[in-house]
C-alpha positions as a printed Julia matrix, in Angstrom:
847×3 Matrix{Float64}:
  -9.78   32.88   50.91
  -7.95   31.13   47.6
  -9.2    28.07   46.9
  -6.87   24.67   46.85
  -5.21   24.86   43.51
  -6.35   22.48   40.71
  -3.54   22.94   38.28
  -4.43   20.16   36.12
  -7.73   21.81   35.04
  -8.56   21.93   31.48
  -9.53   25.48   30.15
 -11.02   25.78   26.79
 -11.87   29.41   25.86
 -15.42   30.15   24.47
 -13.94   31.2    21.26
 -12.03   27.96   20.84
 -15.09   25.87   21.95
 -17.25   27.4    18.98
 -14.57   26.66   16.42
 -14.34   23.05   17.84
 -17.98   22.51   17.43
 -17.49   23.08   13.7
 -16.06   19.6    13.56
 -19.39   18.0    13.91
 -20.45   19.62   10.23
 -17.0    19.45    8.53
 -15.58   16.41    6.81
 -12.06   17.48    7.68
 -10.87   19.5    10.76
  -7.24   20.52   10.83
  -5.87   21.88   14.02
  -2.43   23.62   13.37
  -0.11   25.25   15.91
   3.19   25.13   17.41
   4.19   22.65   20.13
   2.36   23.54   23.51
  -0.6    25.23   22.25
  -3.05   22.61   23.52
  -4.0    21.08   20.37
  -4.5    17.42   21.62
  -6.19   18.58   24.87
  -8.61   21.0    22.94
  -9.6    18.16   20.73
  -9.94   15.6    23.47
 -12.17   18.03   25.55
 -14.36   18.62   22.42
 -14.52   14.91   21.56
 -15.8    13.81   25.18
 -18.39   16.2    25.23
 -19.67   15.0    21.84
 -19.76   11.42   22.53
 -21.93   12.1    25.75
 -24.28   14.02   23.76
 -24.27   11.59   20.73
 -24.05    7.95   22.34
 -22.64    5.37   19.72
 -20.22    7.88   18.14
 -17.14    5.92   16.97
 -13.7     7.69   17.76
 -10.67    6.33   16.52
  -7.53    8.19   17.83
  -3.65    7.76   16.78
  -0.82    9.82   17.74
   2.49    9.99   15.46
   5.78    9.99   17.41
   8.39    8.99   14.95
   9.14    9.9    11.3
   8.05    6.28   10.06
   5.54    5.6     7.59
   5.61    1.95    8.98
   5.04    3.08   12.51
   2.08    5.4    11.25
   0.64    2.32    9.3
   1.02    0.08   12.23
  -0.66    2.65   14.15
  -3.56    3.21   11.83
  -4.21   -0.51   11.76
  -4.47   -0.62   15.53
  -6.79    2.24   15.53
  -9.12    0.41   13.48
  -8.98   -2.79   15.64
 -13.07   -2.47   16.25
 -13.24   -3.24   12.51
 -10.96   -6.41   12.64
 -11.67   -7.44    9.1
 -10.73   -4.06    7.8
  -7.6    -3.88   10.19
  -6.38   -7.36    8.98
  -6.66   -6.29    5.18
  -5.02   -2.96    5.85
  -2.07   -4.63    7.53
  -1.57   -7.11    4.62
  -1.96   -4.25    2.34
   0.81   -2.2     3.92
   1.58    1.25    3.78
   0.32    2.47    0.3
   3.54    4.24   -1.02
   1.88    4.88   -4.59
  -1.32    6.35   -5.73
  -3.09    3.26   -6.79
  -2.25    1.58   -3.46
  -3.85    4.65   -1.85
  -6.8     4.29   -3.77
  -7.39    0.86   -2.77
  -6.85    1.93    0.73
  -9.84    4.22    0.06
 -11.83    1.49   -1.43
 -11.18   -0.76    1.45
 -12.29    2.06    3.94
 -15.49    2.8     1.82
 -16.33   -0.91    1.72
 -16.08   -1.41    5.41
 -17.41    1.93    6.83
 -20.05    2.94    4.1
 -22.69    0.94    6.14
 -22.12    2.68    9.46
 -24.8     4.88   10.46
 -23.21    6.6    13.51
 -20.48    9.44   12.94
 -16.84    7.95   12.92
 -14.16   10.56   13.94
 -10.58    9.46   13.08
  -8.33   11.73   15.26
  -4.56   11.67   14.01
  -2.23   13.84   16.17
   1.18   15.16   15.64
   1.16   14.52   11.73
   4.52   16.74   11.44
   6.3    13.7    12.91
   6.14   11.96    9.3
   8.01   13.77    6.59
   7.37   11.37    3.58
   6.03   13.52    0.68
   3.62   10.56   -0.19
   2.06   11.02    3.23
   0.49   14.31    3.0
  -0.63   13.08   -0.51
  -2.22   10.1     1.1
  -3.87   12.23    3.71
  -5.17   14.56    0.99
  -6.83   11.57   -0.86
  -8.41   10.31    2.22
  -9.85   13.8     3.02
 -11.31   13.8    -0.48
 -12.48   10.26   -0.57
 -13.91    8.85    2.6
 -17.5     8.31    3.0
 -19.47   11.2     4.54
 -19.98    9.95    7.97
 -16.24    9.62    8.43
 -14.84   12.91    9.87
 -11.14   13.49    9.95
  -9.44   15.55   12.73
  -5.77   16.13   11.94
  -3.45   17.86   14.23
  -0.14   19.12   13.45
   2.54   21.86   13.99
   2.9    22.41   10.29
   0.7    23.15    7.44
  -1.16   19.92    6.43
  -2.82   20.38    3.06
  -1.45   22.29   -0.01
  -3.36   25.34   -1.22
  -5.05   23.18   -4.22
  -6.18   20.56   -1.61
  -7.87   23.18    0.75
  -9.6    24.54   -2.17
 -10.76   21.45   -3.3
 -12.05   20.79    0.06
 -13.87   23.93    0.19
 -16.54   24.2     2.78
 -15.94   20.71    4.09
 -12.83   21.96    5.58
 -12.7    23.67    9.06
  -9.22   25.16    9.89
  -8.39   25.94   13.63
  -5.24   27.73   14.05
  -3.09   29.1    16.68
  -4.96   32.37   16.94
  -7.71   30.31   18.17
  -5.75   28.23   20.57
  -3.92   31.46   21.9
  -5.23   32.85   25.13
  -6.01   36.53   25.57
  -5.63   38.5    28.67
  -9.16   37.92   30.04
  -9.06   34.34   29.13
  -5.83   33.79   31.1
  -7.68   35.2    34.11
 -10.58   32.88   33.52
  -7.91   29.98   33.1
  -6.45   30.93   36.47
  -9.6    30.93   38.44
 -10.31   27.68   36.99
  -7.18   26.34   38.49
  -7.97   27.77   41.76
  -5.56   30.87   41.5
  -6.31   34.6    42.05
  -4.77   36.68   39.51
  -4.7    40.37   39.58
  -4.96   42.31   36.33
  -1.38   43.43   36.58
   0.01   39.83   36.96
  -2.41   38.93   34.03
  -0.64   41.38   31.89
   2.71   40.18   32.64
   1.78   36.57   32.07
   0.22   37.6    28.81
   3.39   39.32   27.83
   5.53   36.24   28.89
   3.53   33.55   27.59
   2.05   35.38   24.56
  -1.01   33.12   25.18
   0.72   29.94   25.05
  -1.06   27.59   27.41
   1.54   25.08   27.95
   3.95   27.73   29.42
   1.02   29.35   31.32
   0.41   25.67   32.77
   4.19   25.38   33.64
   4.24   29.06   35.11
   1.05   28.07   37.34
   2.63   24.9    38.53
   5.9    26.71   39.39
   3.87   29.25   41.35
   2.03   26.61   43.31
   5.49   24.89   43.98
   7.6    27.99   44.82
   4.94   30.48   46.04
   6.03   33.26   43.8
   5.82   34.03   40.26
   8.9    33.4    38.11
   8.5    35.83   35.08
  12.34   35.54   34.24
  11.56   32.14   32.51
  14.19   29.92   31.18
  13.33   28.07   27.88
  10.5    25.61   27.92
  12.71   22.77   27.94
  14.5    23.75   31.14
  11.06   24.9    32.66
   9.47   21.43   32.04
  12.49   19.83   33.49
  12.36   22.02   36.6
   8.54   21.6    37.04
   7.47   18.21   35.87
  10.68   15.99   36.37
  12.75   17.2    38.99
  10.41   17.71   41.77
   9.32   13.97   41.43
  10.93   11.34   43.75
  13.41    8.83   42.42
  10.92    6.08   41.75
   8.71    8.2    39.83
  11.42    9.61   37.7
  12.63    6.02   37.18
   9.18    4.89   35.96
   8.85    7.76   33.54
  12.35    6.87   32.18
  11.49    3.19   31.79
   8.16    3.67   29.74
   9.42    6.48   27.73
  11.59    4.24   25.48
   8.42    3.24   23.27
   6.38    5.62   21.39
   3.24    4.62   23.3
   2.57    1.82   26.19
  -0.16    0.0    27.8
  -0.72   -0.65   31.49
   0.54   -4.32   31.04
   3.59   -3.21   29.13
   4.4    -0.87   31.83
   4.43   -3.61   34.46
   6.52   -5.62   32.25
   9.13   -2.96   31.71
   9.0    -1.68   35.48
   8.97   -5.25   36.82
   7.78   -4.1    40.39
   4.69   -4.5    42.16
   3.84   -0.72   42.52
   3.59   -0.17   38.59
  -0.2     0.32   38.4
  -0.08    2.76   41.46
   2.85    4.65   40.01
   1.08    5.06   36.64
  -2.08    6.21   38.16
  -0.35    8.82   40.07
   1.74   10.15   37.52
  -1.29   10.29   34.93
  -3.18   12.24   37.68
  -0.6    14.58   38.57
   0.79   15.16   34.98
  -1.18   16.96   32.21
   1.55   15.89   29.74
   0.82   12.31   29.99
  -2.49   11.25   28.11
  -4.39    8.01   28.48
  -6.79    6.83   25.9
  -9.34    4.85   28.01
 -11.0     2.85   24.92
  -7.61    1.41   23.85
  -5.81    1.45   27.03
  -2.8     3.31   25.46
  -0.58    5.97   27.29
   1.42    8.75   25.44
   3.77   11.38   26.69
   3.36   14.9    25.29
   6.44   15.49   22.9
   7.71   18.22   25.45
   7.79   15.69   28.32
   9.07   12.78   26.15
  12.19   15.16   24.97
  12.92   15.71   28.73
  12.68   12.01   29.49
  14.59   10.88   26.72
  17.25   13.44   27.59
  17.68   11.82   31.07
  17.52    8.55   29.57
  20.52    9.14   27.54
  22.38   10.32   30.72
  22.15    7.01   32.47
  24.84    4.48   32.13
  24.95    2.43   28.65
  24.71   -0.86   30.47
  21.23    0.27   32.03
  20.13    1.65   28.64
  20.87   -1.7    26.99
  19.05   -3.86   29.84
  16.1    -1.62   29.63
  15.86   -1.68   25.71
  16.1    -5.51   26.12
  13.1    -5.54   28.44
  11.09   -3.57   25.58
  12.43   -5.61   22.71
  11.39   -8.81   24.73
   7.83   -7.52   25.43
   7.49   -6.56   21.51
   8.74  -10.15   20.66
   6.05  -11.64   22.87
   3.4    -9.44   21.1
   4.48  -10.76   17.8
   5.8    -7.31   16.75
   9.1    -8.86   15.51
  10.26   -5.91   13.37
   9.75   -3.55   15.83
  11.73   -5.81   18.41
  14.63   -5.98   16.03
  14.7    -2.2    15.93
  14.72   -2.14   19.52
  17.66   -4.78   19.81
  19.48   -2.89   17.15
  19.33    0.47   19.5
  20.52   -2.07   22.48
  23.17   -3.54   20.39
  21.76   -7.03   21.1
  22.66   -8.67   17.72
  21.69  -12.14   18.97
  17.94  -11.34   19.9
  17.78   -9.14   16.66
  18.62  -12.03   14.5
  16.12  -14.17   16.55
  13.42  -11.54   15.8
  13.82  -11.64   11.91
  14.17  -15.45   11.92
  10.59  -15.6    13.79
   9.24  -13.13   11.58
  10.09  -15.46    8.48
  10.03  -12.04    5.98
   6.38  -11.67    6.59
   6.68   -8.1     7.87
   9.19   -6.78    5.51
   8.03   -4.39    2.88
   9.75   -2.04    0.56
  10.63    0.48    3.11
  12.71   -1.88    5.19
  15.44   -2.33    2.33
  17.74    0.13    3.96
  17.18   -0.9     7.26
  17.87   -4.6     6.49
  21.2    -3.73    4.74
  22.26   -1.75    7.69
  21.61   -5.07    9.83
  23.4    -7.11    7.6
  26.48   -5.12    7.25
  26.85   -4.17   10.94
  26.04   -7.36   12.55
  29.25   -9.0    13.79
  30.22  -11.95   11.46
  30.83  -14.43   14.45
  27.29  -13.91   15.53
  26.07  -14.24   11.92
  28.02  -17.52   11.58
  26.14  -19.17   14.59
  22.8   -18.31   13.03
  22.48  -19.93    9.46
  18.71  -19.71    9.56
  18.86  -15.83   10.03
  21.41  -15.87    7.09
  18.98  -17.44    4.94
  16.25  -14.78    5.95
  18.81  -12.14    5.12
  19.53  -13.52    1.7
  15.94  -13.67    0.62
  15.42  -10.25    1.62
  18.24   -8.96    0.16
  17.51  -10.55   -3.19
  14.19   -8.89   -2.85
  15.68   -5.51   -2.36
  17.99   -6.29   -5.56
  21.07   -5.95   -3.24
  22.82   -8.99   -4.73
  26.41   -8.1    -3.65
  25.5    -8.17   -0.09
  23.32  -11.14   -0.67
  26.16  -13.05   -2.06
  28.41  -11.87    0.8
  25.86  -13.32    3.17
  25.83  -16.49    1.1
  29.48  -17.06    1.61
  28.78  -16.54    5.37
  26.38  -19.38    5.34
  28.91  -21.65    3.59
  31.07  -21.14    6.35
  28.55  -21.49    8.88
  27.71  -24.89    7.59
  31.45  -25.82    7.68
  31.88  -24.86   11.11
  28.73  -25.53   12.82
  28.96  -28.73   14.8
  25.52  -28.68   16.7
  23.35  -29.3    13.71
  21.97  -32.95   13.04
  22.6   -34.14    9.38
  18.89  -33.76    8.35
  18.88  -30.19   10.01
  21.91  -29.3     8.05
  20.38  -30.74    4.87
  17.09  -28.83    5.37
  19.13  -25.49    5.48
  21.25  -26.37    2.59
  18.02  -27.03    0.61
  16.79  -23.58    1.72
  19.79  -22.1     0.34
  19.45  -23.88   -3.0
  16.08  -22.27   -3.21
  17.38  -18.67   -2.5
  20.27  -19.26   -5.08
  17.74  -20.29   -7.72
  16.49  -16.75   -7.74
  19.91  -15.67   -9.21
  19.08  -17.7   -12.16
  15.69  -15.98  -12.51
  14.18  -16.67  -15.97
  16.61  -19.63  -16.92
  14.06  -22.6   -16.18
  16.9   -25.39  -16.34
  19.19  -23.57  -14.12
  16.48  -22.57  -11.81
  15.19  -26.14  -11.6
  18.5   -27.47  -10.96
  18.77  -25.89   -7.79
  14.84  -27.14   -6.99
  16.0   -30.62   -7.62
  18.87  -30.44   -5.15
  16.63  -28.88   -2.57
  14.19  -31.93   -3.22
  16.95  -34.24   -2.62
  18.13  -32.36    0.61
  14.98  -31.37    2.28
  12.27  -33.48    4.37
  10.05  -30.51    5.1
   8.58  -27.68    3.23
  10.65  -24.38    2.94
  10.34  -22.06    5.77
  11.76  -19.05    3.79
   9.57  -19.57    0.7
   6.04  -19.83    1.68
   3.38  -20.27   -0.93
   1.59  -17.07   -0.31
   3.71  -14.69   -2.22
   3.12  -14.06   -5.93
   5.13  -16.76   -7.86
   4.83  -14.49  -11.07
   6.25  -11.37   -9.3
   3.29   -9.67  -10.45
   3.82  -10.25  -14.1
   0.92  -10.76  -16.21
   2.29  -13.27  -18.63
   4.2   -16.58  -17.77
   5.36  -16.79  -21.13
   6.57  -13.26  -21.52
   8.6   -13.89  -18.38
  10.27  -17.2   -19.37
  10.86  -17.09  -23.0
  14.51  -16.03  -23.42
  15.99  -18.03  -26.36
  15.32  -17.73  -30.1
  14.05  -21.14  -31.31
  13.84  -22.59  -27.92
  10.12  -21.84  -26.78
   9.05  -25.38  -27.14
  12.03  -26.71  -25.06
  11.4   -23.97  -22.71
   7.63  -24.99  -22.41
   8.59  -28.5   -21.89
  11.12  -27.6   -19.31
   8.47  -25.68  -17.22
   6.23  -28.85  -17.33
   8.93  -30.83  -16.0
  10.31  -28.58  -13.4
   7.47  -26.97  -11.8
   6.64  -30.08   -9.95
  10.17  -30.21   -8.34
   9.77  -26.49   -6.96
   6.17  -27.08   -5.8
   7.19  -30.01   -3.84
   9.47  -27.98   -1.31
   7.33  -24.84   -1.33
   3.85  -26.32   -0.66
   2.59  -26.18   -4.23
   3.89  -22.51   -4.8
   3.19  -21.76   -8.39
   0.72  -24.39   -9.04
  -0.57  -24.39  -12.53
   1.92  -22.03  -14.11
   3.07  -24.76  -16.47
  -0.36  -24.98  -18.05
  -0.5   -21.1   -18.26
   2.68  -21.0   -20.03
   1.67  -23.85  -22.44
  -1.67  -22.24  -23.25
  -0.06  -19.02  -23.9
   2.28  -20.71  -26.55
  -0.9   -21.95  -28.14
  -2.47  -18.72  -28.08
   0.21  -16.85  -30.11
   0.19  -19.44  -32.68
  -3.56  -19.36  -33.02
  -4.06  -22.95  -31.56
  -7.09  -21.75  -29.72
  -8.91  -25.17  -28.84
  -5.62  -26.4   -27.12
  -5.13  -23.04  -25.5
  -8.52  -23.29  -23.84
  -7.91  -26.89  -22.44
  -4.59  -25.53  -21.07
  -6.51  -22.6   -19.28
  -9.08  -25.12  -17.54
  -6.11  -27.17  -16.54
  -4.54  -24.09  -14.95
  -7.67  -22.79  -13.08
  -8.03  -26.28  -11.39
  -4.45  -26.52  -10.26
  -4.06  -22.74   -9.14
  -7.56  -22.41   -7.64
  -7.12  -25.39   -5.39
  -3.89  -24.41   -4.07
  -4.76  -20.59   -3.62
  -2.24  -19.39   -6.16
  -3.5   -16.21   -7.11
  -0.8   -14.76   -9.31
  -1.46  -18.06  -11.49
  -5.12  -17.22  -11.67
  -4.57  -13.86  -12.85
  -2.24  -14.98  -15.74
  -5.0   -17.81  -16.62
  -7.5   -15.15  -16.6
  -5.49  -12.83  -18.89
  -4.99  -15.93  -21.05
  -8.74  -16.59  -21.46
  -9.54  -12.97  -21.85
  -7.16  -12.63  -25.04
  -8.86  -16.08  -26.27
 -12.39  -14.31  -25.83
 -11.01  -11.2   -27.78
  -9.68  -13.31  -30.41
 -13.01  -15.09  -30.73
 -15.08  -11.78  -30.65
 -16.75  -12.93  -27.37
 -17.61   -9.56  -25.74
 -18.82  -11.01  -22.58
 -15.27  -13.02  -21.95
 -12.96  -10.21  -22.45
 -12.92   -8.41  -19.21
 -15.28  -10.52  -17.02
 -12.56  -13.2   -16.15
 -10.4   -10.58  -14.62
 -13.19   -8.71  -13.15
 -14.31  -11.63  -11.24
 -10.9   -11.86   -9.49
 -10.95   -8.29   -8.28
 -12.99   -9.2    -5.08
 -11.33  -12.43   -4.31
  -7.89  -10.69   -4.49
  -9.17   -8.1    -2.07
 -10.66  -10.56    0.24
  -7.61  -12.78    0.33
  -5.45   -9.61    0.84
  -3.63  -10.26   -2.42
  -3.0    -6.58   -2.77
   0.53   -6.83   -4.43
  -1.38   -8.52   -7.44
  -4.12   -5.83   -7.95
  -1.65   -3.57  -10.2
  -1.31   -6.88  -12.27
  -5.1    -6.99  -12.78
  -4.81   -3.38  -14.04
  -2.02   -4.1   -16.35
  -4.03   -7.01  -18.13
  -7.0    -4.74  -18.17
  -4.88   -1.85  -19.66
  -3.32   -4.03  -22.45
  -6.89   -5.2   -23.4
  -8.29   -1.76  -23.7
  -5.11   -0.56  -25.78
  -5.83   -3.35  -28.06
  -9.31   -2.38  -28.24
  -8.47    1.14  -29.0
  -9.98    2.77  -25.82
  -7.03    3.98  -23.88
  -9.11    6.3   -21.82
 -10.77    3.09  -20.11
  -7.41    1.87  -18.94
  -6.33    2.37  -15.39
  -5.06    5.92  -15.15
  -1.85    5.13  -13.11
  -0.53    3.08  -16.04
   0.32    6.13  -17.82
   1.61    8.04  -14.52
   5.47    8.99  -14.35
   5.68    6.88  -11.1
   3.75    3.9   -12.5
   6.96    1.69  -11.68
   6.68    2.12   -8.0
   3.41    0.21   -8.1
   5.0    -3.13   -9.55
   7.82   -5.43   -8.41
  11.05   -5.16  -10.54
  10.52   -8.29  -12.86
   7.14   -6.92  -13.95
   8.6    -3.76  -15.13
   9.16   -4.49  -18.61
   5.85   -5.74  -19.12
   4.44   -2.5   -17.56
   6.48   -0.66  -19.81
   5.07   -2.8   -22.71
   1.4    -2.0   -21.85
   2.36    1.64  -21.4
   3.7     1.64  -24.79
   0.7    -0.01  -26.26
  -1.59    2.67  -24.51
   0.72    5.36  -26.05
   0.28    3.75  -29.43
  -3.53    3.76  -29.19
  -3.36    7.25  -28.23
  -1.56    8.38  -31.44
   1.55    9.38  -29.1
   4.16    7.86  -31.8
   7.01   10.12  -31.03
   7.13    8.96  -27.31
   6.94    5.46  -28.31
   9.88    5.72  -30.64
  11.78    7.72  -27.97
  11.53    4.97  -25.49
  12.92    2.39  -27.71
  16.54    2.1   -26.67
  15.79    2.39  -22.71
  13.04   -0.36  -23.03
  15.2    -2.34  -25.46
  17.9    -2.62  -22.79
  15.48   -3.43  -19.91
  14.18   -6.33  -21.88
  17.82   -7.58  -22.37
  18.68   -7.12  -18.5
  15.86   -9.67  -17.94
  16.28  -11.76  -21.11
  12.55  -11.23  -21.8
  12.71  -12.08  -25.5
   9.07  -12.0   -26.33
   8.88   -8.78  -24.49
  11.7    -7.4   -26.77
   9.53   -8.78  -30.09
   6.6    -6.63  -28.89
   8.77   -3.74  -28.32
  10.25   -4.04  -31.73
   6.88   -4.16  -33.32
   5.57   -1.32  -31.15
   8.4     0.81  -32.21
   8.14   -0.07  -35.66
   4.53    0.99  -35.79
   5.25    4.37  -34.19
   8.01    4.91  -36.9
   5.75    3.81  -39.74
   3.18    6.53  -38.64
   6.04    8.93  -38.25
   7.21    8.14  -41.97
  10.44    6.84  -40.88
  10.16    3.82  -43.2
  13.65    2.56  -43.31
  13.93    2.34  -39.54
  10.58    0.87  -39.2
  11.21   -1.92  -41.86
  14.39   -2.88  -40.01
  12.63   -3.31  -36.72
   9.91   -5.29  -38.26
  12.29   -7.53  -40.04
  14.29   -8.02  -36.87
  11.07   -9.01  -34.98
  10.11  -11.42  -37.78
  13.38  -13.01  -37.81
  13.35  -13.38  -34.06
   9.74  -14.77  -33.89
   9.71  -16.96  -37.15
  11.83  -19.91  -35.56
   9.08  -20.15  -32.65
   6.06  -19.54  -34.91
   5.09  -16.38  -32.89
   2.36  -14.85  -34.8
  -0.21  -12.96  -32.71
   1.82  -10.07  -31.78
   2.01   -8.79  -35.23
  -1.72   -8.83  -35.31
  -2.15   -7.41  -31.91
   0.31   -4.23  -31.95
  -1.1    -2.65  -35.12
  -3.26   -3.51  -38.04
  -0.36   -1.93  -40.52
   2.23   -4.07  -39.51
   0.92   -7.58  -41.09
   0.49   -5.69  -44.59
   4.04   -4.21  -44.39
   5.4    -7.61  -43.43
   3.86   -9.54  -46.27
   5.27   -7.01  -48.82
   7.55   -9.07  -51.19
   6.88  -12.35  -49.38
   4.99  -15.52  -50.94
   1.44  -15.43  -49.17
   1.13  -18.98  -49.84
   4.36  -20.01  -47.6
   3.04  -21.84  -44.61
   4.24  -19.23  -41.92
   2.53  -16.42  -44.09
  -0.82  -18.54  -44.24
  -0.89  -18.93  -40.45
   0.01  -15.24  -39.94
  -2.72  -13.94  -42.25
  -5.35  -16.5   -40.85
  -4.68  -15.21  -37.42
  -4.32  -11.6   -38.05
  -7.73  -11.76  -39.89
  -9.44  -13.56  -37.12
  -7.85  -10.85  -34.58
  -9.22   -8.16  -36.48
 -12.85   -9.54  -36.77
 -12.99  -10.52  -33.04
 -11.45   -7.19  -31.95
 -13.78   -5.0   -34.01
 -16.77   -7.23  -33.05
 -16.08   -6.72  -29.33
 -15.35   -3.11  -30.02
 -18.61   -2.32  -31.55
 -20.57   -4.34  -28.99
 -18.95   -2.43  -25.87
 -18.41    1.18  -27.24
 -21.02    1.56  -30.07
 -23.2     4.41  -29.02
 -26.58    2.57  -27.87
 -29.94    4.33  -27.25
 -32.73    2.39  -25.3
 -35.89    2.03  -27.21
 -38.45    4.7   -26.06
 -35.68    6.96  -24.48
 -36.67   10.61  -25.09
 -33.1    11.55  -25.74
 -29.86    9.85  -27.03
 -27.0    10.77  -24.17
 -24.18    9.42  -26.1
 -23.93    6.42  -23.89
 -21.96    3.15  -24.99
 -23.91   -0.17  -24.61
 -22.08   -0.99  -21.45
 -22.56    2.44  -20.0
 -26.17    2.29  -20.79
 -26.51   -1.09  -19.11
 -24.94    0.11  -15.84
 -26.95    3.27  -16.02
 -30.21    1.47  -16.19
 -29.4    -0.88  -13.36
 -28.13    2.12  -11.22
 -31.5     3.98  -12.21
 -33.27    1.04  -10.5
 -31.63    1.72   -7.27
 -29.1    -1.23   -7.74
 -25.94   -0.67   -5.54
 -22.57   -0.8    -7.23
 -21.9    -4.14   -5.57
 -25.25   -5.53   -6.96
 -24.46   -4.11  -10.57
 -20.98   -5.46  -10.4
 -22.36   -9.14   -9.4
 -24.93   -9.06  -12.19
 -22.67   -8.05  -14.89
 -19.58   -9.79  -13.61
 -17.49   -6.56  -13.4
 -15.52   -5.52  -10.26
 -17.12   -2.65   -8.04
 -14.35   -0.26   -9.03
 -15.3    -0.72  -12.69
 -18.89    0.14  -11.99
 -17.89    3.42  -10.42
 -15.74    4.38  -13.2
 -18.51    3.82  -15.88
 -21.1     5.49  -13.59
 -18.78    8.62  -13.2
 -18.42    8.59  -17.1
 -22.37    8.36  -17.36
 -22.82   11.23  -14.93
 -20.18   13.36  -17.05
 -22.03   12.8   -20.22
 -25.48   13.32  -18.91
 -24.48   16.35  -17.01
 -25.44   15.23  -13.79
 -23.76   17.04  -10.48
 -24.08   16.57   -6.87
 -23.43   13.96   -4.33
 -23.71   10.25   -5.06
 -27.28    9.76   -3.76
 -28.46   12.84   -5.51
 -26.93   11.81   -8.74
 -28.52    8.61   -8.48
 -32.0    10.13   -8.15
 -31.39   12.41  -11.11
 -30.43    9.43  -13.17
 -33.59    7.55  -12.49
 -35.42   10.53  -13.2
 -33.86   11.04  -16.6
 -33.85    7.23  -17.65
 -37.16    6.5   -16.01
 -39.17    9.2   -17.91
 -40.6     6.51  -20.35
 -42.36    3.38  -19.24
 -40.46    1.02  -21.68
 -37.29    1.37  -19.14
 -38.96    0.6   -16.05
 -38.6    -3.22  -16.43
 -34.96   -3.15  -17.69
C-alpha cells in the first residue's frame, strides 16, 4: 500500500553526500550548476548535519538576489552580525571597489577572525547575480587570503574563478558540478520512495529522459502527480510548470501573501507582518514555508527567501496587479525600510513606487552618510527625474543633492539644483527667518566647494555661513576627510606665484570661520600648512613647532586627515635630519587608529606618504604596490589625484623609468593646471627635467629646470630641488653666483637633505649580520630586527607595537625575509624554520 506522499522530503544522493563532505577539508568549495539543480538545498542539508556533529561551528549565510555590489555588501555586513565590531568596520569601509580596499578587507577579516578556534563557514549563494568584474576578483582574493579556519562555500549558475585562480588554490579547492547534482535513474527511484511514491522502472526511465536528472523539475512533476493523480510528461517550460504547481493551487490569501513579500530580496517575520497588515501573517508564513520547498528560512538570522524560480513567478503576477496597488505595497515596504534606518534602500523603493516626496524624505534623513561612489548614476537619475514642484518644497533635500552631485563631479546638475534652491527660498512662505538663514548658510558651504583651492573665495562663503547660521551644518559633518585624502595641505592650496605667504596667512585667518559652522572640521589644517611652508624653506625648528600645534588641534577634534598631513610633515623633517626612527613611525602609528575609527578612505593617503618617502630613499620596491598599478586612481578622491601622480612619477624616477616620466609630462601638467596646484606643477617640472637629463635631452631639461626655478624663487621654495634628484641643484647652479642669498639657502638645504637621506638609507637598508650568526642572509637592519623578534615567537602585532610600525608593514618585511632565506610553507611552519635558522647560536637568544 502506497504511503502518504511527503513531497517536500530532501533527497541527497550518496554520490553528492560524499562530495559535500569534502568541504570540511577544503578552504574553498564551489557548487556550480544551472538553476534548479538543488545547489542551495544540498549545501543546507550538509551544513545542518555538520553543525550537529561539530557543536560550536559558525555558519554565516548570504544569498544574492540583485545585480548590485551595494546589496551584496549590505548583506555581507549583516551576515557578520555575530562579530559586531567587524560588521561596523566593514559597513564604514564600504564595498571595496579596488584592490587596495579589497586587501584592507582581508586584513579586517584576518584581524577579527584569526583568534577563532572553531571552523567558520561563509556560504554565499547565487553569486551569478552580481556581474561587476571586480566582484569575481574580490572573491578570488578572499579565497586566497582568509585564515585557514574560515571556509568559503560559493554557489553559482556560472563559473566563479578563472583558470589561474583555480590553479593557485590547488588542493584547497573542492569543485562540485552539475554532474554531481544530477540524479541518475536509480537515484530518481530512491528519491520517489523517500517522497512516498512508488515508481516503476518504466516510469523512472521516462522521468529520467524528461528531467535529465534535474531535481527541481522532478519535484514539480512529483507534486503535479500528487495533485492530479497522473504523470504529466508532456511538460511545459519550467516557469509555467512552477506557476501551475506552486502558485495557482493556492487560495487567494496565500497568493496575495506571496506577492506582498516578494518585493524585497529577503524578509523577516516582522517585515512580513508589517507588509501583510493582517492578524494571520504568522500562520500564512508558517504554512507556506512548510508546504513550499522553494521558500527557505535561515533560523539563525530569521530571514526568509524565495528561490529565484518562485520569485520570477511571483514578480510576474505582481506586475499584473493594478499600478495603484503596486505603489501602495511598495510604499509599505519603503516605510519599513525607513523605520529600520535603511534610507538608501527606502529611497530606491520609493523611486519604484513613484513616491518622490518620501524619496526626498529618505535622502534628507540619510544626510549623505550612505552615499558611496557607486551611487552617482542613481543620484543623478533621482535629481533629474524628480518633478520640480516637489523639489521646490524641499530645500533641505536640494542641499543634500547639491553636496552629493559635487562629490560625483556633476557640476552642471549641481548648479541646476542650486537654481531650484534659490527659487525655493523665494517661494517658501512657511520657514521661520532663522530656518531660512540656516538653509542659506548651508548653501554657502556647498557653494564654497566650487571655489576649491582659492582660500579667500572659499572663506567668503564660510563667513557668510557664520553670519547666517545659529547651528552647525547638517550637510557637512566633521567626520569626512577635510583634505579629500591629499597628503599635503600646502600642495593643495598653493596656487599663485609669489603668494605663498599670503595664502598661508589667509589659511590661518579663514579656518576658524569654517570650523565654527562644521563642528571643528579641519581643525589644525592652518598649522600644517604653516609647517610645510617652513619645511620647504629649510626652517626646521619653526616647522617642528607647527607640527606640535597641528597635532594638538587635530587630535582633540578627531581630524584624522589633518593628523596624516602632520605626520607626513614630521616624517619629512626626520628624513632631513637623518633621524631614521622618525621617518616612518609617525605614519605607521596612525594605521591602527585609522582602522579602529573606520577612516578607511584615508588609508590610501597613508600609503601615498610612505610611497613618497620610499621613492626619495631610493627603495621603490618597499612602497605599496598599488601606487604603480594602472587603476591606482580609483583608490583616491579626485582632488588627491595630482599628488598621487606625482608620487607615481617619483617612484618611476627611482626605478630609472625615465622615458615613462617624460611621456607623462603634458597630461600631468594639464592635470595640475586644472586644479591650480602650483607646487605640484613645480615638482612635476623638476621630475620631468630629471628624466630628460638622464635621457640626454639637455636643452628641454634645462628649460624645465629654469621654469621651475623662476616659479619657485619668489616664494623661496627650495626643498623640491633637493628631493627630486641630486643632479638638479648642480645643474641649476651652473652659471649662477653661489654667494647669492637664494643660492646659499638652496645649497645649504640640499646638502643637509643629502646627508640626512644617506644616513637614513644606510641605517634602514645596509645589510646587517647579527654577531655570532653562522650565515649572512643578506637581510637589512630592519629586516633582521623584525626577523629576530619573529623568531622569538612574537606576533605581528607585538612586533608592530615594539617597533612603532603597522602590522601590514611587519607582514611585508617578513615576507621579504622568508624570500631571502628561502623559507617556504605555512605561516606557522615559516616561523618555526625562522626560529631554527636564527636561533642556532646562543648569542641570538636574548635579542
